[in-house]
C-alpha positions as CSV (number, residue, x, y, z in Angstrom):
1,M,81.7,88.2,-117.6
2,G,79.7,91.3,-116.3
3,K,78.9,94.8,-117.7
4,I,80.0,98.3,-116.7
5,E,79.1,101.6,-118.1
6,L,81.3,104.5,-118.7
7,N,79.6,108.0,-118.8
8,K,82.1,110.4,-120.4
9,K,79.9,113.4,-119.8
10,K,79.5,112.7,-116.0
11,E,82.8,111.1,-115.7
12,T,81.5,108.1,-113.9
13,I,81.9,104.4,-114.3
14,Q,79.4,102.2,-112.7
15,E,78.6,98.4,-112.5
16,V,75.6,97.5,-114.6
17,E,75.7,93.5,-114.5
18,L,77.5,91.7,-111.6
19,V,80.3,89.2,-112.3
20,V,79.2,85.8,-110.8
21,N,82.1,83.9,-109.5
22,A,82.8,81.6,-106.4
23,N,86.3,82.8,-106.0
24,H,86.2,86.7,-106.2
25,E,83.5,89.1,-105.4
26,S,82.2,91.3,-108.3
27,K,83.9,94.4,-107.0
28,F,87.3,92.9,-107.6
29,Y,86.7,92.7,-111.2
30,F,84.7,95.8,-111.3
31,D,87.8,97.8,-109.8
32,R,90.2,96.4,-112.2
33,A,88.2,97.1,-115.3
34,A,87.0,100.5,-114.1
35,Q,90.5,101.5,-113.4
36,R,91.6,100.3,-117.0
37,L,88.8,102.1,-118.5
38,A,89.7,105.3,-116.8
39,R,93.4,105.1,-117.9
40,C,92.4,104.5,-121.4
41,L,90.1,107.4,-121.7
42,Y,92.6,110.0,-120.1
43,S,95.4,108.7,-122.0
44,E,93.9,109.4,-125.2
45,D,92.7,113.1,-124.1
46,G,89.2,112.1,-123.6
47,Q,88.7,109.9,-126.8
48,Y,88.0,106.4,-125.9
49,P,89.6,104.0,-128.5
50,D,87.6,101.8,-130.6
51,R,89.1,98.5,-129.0
52,T,91.2,97.9,-125.9
53,T,92.3,94.7,-124.0
54,F,93.6,94.1,-120.7
55,E,95.3,91.1,-119.4
56,S,97.1,90.1,-116.3
Protein backbone atom coordinates (compact mmCIF):
# COMPACT_ATOMS: atom_id res chain seq x y z
CA MET A 1 0.00 0.00 0.00
CA GLY A 2 2.80 2.40 0.95
CA LYS A 3 6.48 2.17 1.83
CA ILE A 4 8.38 2.72 5.05
CA GLU A 5 12.09 2.57 5.77
CA LEU A 6 13.69 1.00 8.81
CA ASN A 7 17.19 2.32 9.57
CA LYS A 8 18.73 -0.06 12.10
CA LYS A 9 21.89 2.03 12.59
CA LYS A 10 20.00 5.22 13.44
CA GLU A 11 17.09 3.26 14.97
CA THR A 12 14.53 5.25 13.00
CA ILE A 13 11.49 4.39 10.93
CA GLN A 14 10.20 6.86 8.36
CA GLU A 15 7.45 6.94 5.80
CA VAL A 16 8.81 6.87 2.25
CA GLU A 17 5.61 6.53 0.21
CA LEU A 18 2.19 7.56 1.55
CA VAL A 19 -0.79 5.23 1.61
CA VAL A 20 -3.65 6.65 -0.43
CA ASN A 21 -6.98 5.72 1.17
CA ALA A 22 -10.17 7.75 1.41
CA ASN A 23 -11.14 6.17 4.76
CA HIS A 24 -7.95 6.68 6.79
CA GLU A 25 -4.99 9.05 6.79
CA SER A 26 -1.60 7.62 5.83
CA LYS A 27 -0.40 8.21 9.42
CA PHE A 28 -2.90 5.58 10.62
CA TYR A 29 -1.15 2.87 8.57
CA PHE A 30 2.36 4.18 9.20
CA ASP A 31 1.93 4.16 12.98
CA ARG A 32 0.69 0.56 12.99
CA ALA A 33 3.38 -0.72 10.62
CA ALA A 34 6.20 1.13 12.38
CA GLN A 35 5.14 -0.22 15.75
CA ARG A 36 5.09 -3.77 14.40
CA LEU A 37 8.52 -3.42 12.76
CA ALA A 38 10.02 -2.08 15.97
CA ARG A 39 8.56 -4.97 17.97
CA CYS A 40 9.96 -7.52 15.52
CA LEU A 41 13.39 -5.95 15.57
CA TYR A 42 13.74 -5.75 19.33
CA SER A 43 12.16 -9.11 20.11
CA GLU A 44 14.82 -10.72 17.89
CA ASP A 45 17.80 -8.99 19.60
CA GLY A 46 18.33 -6.52 16.76
CA GLN A 47 18.16 -9.13 14.00
CA TYR A 48 15.25 -8.48 11.69
CA PRO A 49 13.59 -11.70 10.51
CA ASP A 50 13.56 -12.59 6.82
CA ARG A 51 9.76 -12.55 6.79
CA THR A 52 7.01 -11.19 8.95
CA THR A 53 3.27 -10.64 8.68
CA PHE A 54 0.73 -8.61 10.57
CA GLU A 55 -3.01 -8.91 10.37
CA SER A 56 -5.76 -7.21 12.30
